[in-house]
C-alpha positions as CSV (number, residue, x, y, z in Angstrom):
1,M,0.0,0.0,0.0
2,I,1.3,3.5,-0.8
3,V,1.1,6.2,1.9
4,N,2.5,9.7,2.2
5,C,5.7,10.1,4.2
6,P,5.0,12.0,7.5
7,Q,8.1,14.2,7.0
8,C,8.2,15.1,3.3
9,R,4.6,14.1,2.2
10,K,5.9,12.2,-0.8
11,P,4.6,8.7,-1.6
12,M,6.3,5.7,-0.1
13,S,5.5,2.1,0.6
14,S,3.8,1.4,3.9
15,K,6.1,-1.5,4.5
16,A,9.3,0.5,4.0
17,P,11.1,1.4,7.2
18,L,12.7,4.5,5.7
19,C,11.4,7.1,3.3
20,P,13.4,6.9,0.1
21,N,13.2,10.7,-0.5
22,C,14.0,12.2,2.9
23,G,15.3,9.2,5.0
24,F,12.6,9.6,7.7
25,E,12.5,6.4,9.8
26,R,8.9,5.4,9.9
27,G,9.2,2.6,12.5
28,E,6.5,2.7,15.2
29,V,4.9,6.1,14.7
30,S,1.6,6.7,16.5
31,E,-1.3,8.8,15.2
32,E,-0.5,11.4,17.9
33,Q,3.1,11.7,16.7
34,L,1.9,12.1,13.1
35,E,-0.5,14.9,14.1
36,E,2.3,16.7,16.1
37,L,4.5,16.4,13.0
38,G,1.8,18.0,10.9
39,R,1.4,20.8,13.4
40,R,5.2,21.3,13.5
41,R,5.3,21.5,9.7
42,L,2.5,24.1,9.7
43,R,4.3,26.2,12.3
44,D,7.5,26.0,10.3
45,R,5.6,27.2,7.2
46,I,4.0,30.1,9.2
47,Y,7.5,31.1,10.3
48,R,8.9,31.1,6.8
49,L,5.9,33.1,5.5
50,K,6.4,35.7,8.3
51,M,10.0,36.1,7.2
52,G,8.8,36.4,3.6
53,S,6.4,39.2,4.6
54,Y,9.2,41.0,6.3
55,A,11.3,40.7,3.1
56,A,8.3,42.1,1.0
57,I,7.9,45.0,3.4
58,S,11.7,45.7,3.1
59,L,11.4,45.7,-0.7
60,L,8.5,48.1,-0.5
61,L,10.3,50.5,1.9
62,A,13.5,50.3,-0.2
63,G,11.6,51.2,-3.3
64,A,9.8,54.1,-1.5
65,G,13.1,55.4,-0.1
66,W,14.8,55.2,-3.5
67,Y,11.8,57.1,-5.1
68,F,11.9,59.8,-2.5
69,Y,15.6,60.1,-2.7
70,Q,15.4,60.6,-6.5
71,A,12.5,63.0,-6.1
72,S,14.4,65.2,-3.7
73,Q,17.1,65.8,-6.3
74,L,15.9,68.8,-8.2
75,E,17.8,67.9,-11.4
76,L,16.7,64.3,-11.5
77,R,13.2,63.0,-12.4
78,P,12.4,59.8,-10.5
79,T,12.9,56.7,-12.7
80,V,10.6,53.7,-13.2
81,G,12.9,51.4,-11.1
82,P,11.7,52.5,-7.6
83,L,8.1,52.3,-8.7
84,C,8.6,48.8,-9.9
85,L,10.3,47.8,-6.6
86,V,7.4,49.3,-4.7
87,A,4.9,47.4,-6.8
88,V,6.7,44.1,-6.5
89,G,7.0,44.6,-2.7
90,A,3.3,45.4,-2.4
91,V,2.1,42.5,-4.5
92,A,4.5,40.1,-2.7
93,Y,3.3,41.3,0.7
94,V,-0.4,40.8,-0.2
95,V,0.3,37.3,-1.6
96,V,2.4,36.2,1.4
97,R,-0.2,37.5,3.9
98,A,-3.0,35.6,2.1
99,L,-0.9,32.4,2.4
100,L,-0.1,33.2,6.0
101,F,-3.8,33.6,6.8
102,K,-4.6,30.3,5.1
103,S,-1.8,28.5,7.0
104,K,-2.9,30.0,10.4
105,R,-6.5,28.9,9.7
106,E,-5.3,25.4,8.9
107,L,-3.3,25.3,12.1
108,K,-6.3,26.2,14.1
109,K,-8.2,23.3,12.6
110,T,-5.6,20.8,13.8
């Protein structure tokens, strides 16, 4: 029978003692341990998404700072670069926050 590995979620044989993809030792794993592993995986994903949202905010602020720096120079007209950086940062932030909301909701269900 084919089951998903508790660690990497890739298919593996239910009779195999080790996952061929990640090396997770299946052995005697209780349902409670599998649930805890799933919660831990969700917490790790939430942590990575939070770090991604901080990176997106940093992009947004860097683009805004770059734009205002160029705008303060009287002889320079602001270029498109800072505006693109602000747009990428804003879109990335919204996407990451939506994924973070979804992950937190999933964690509450478990």
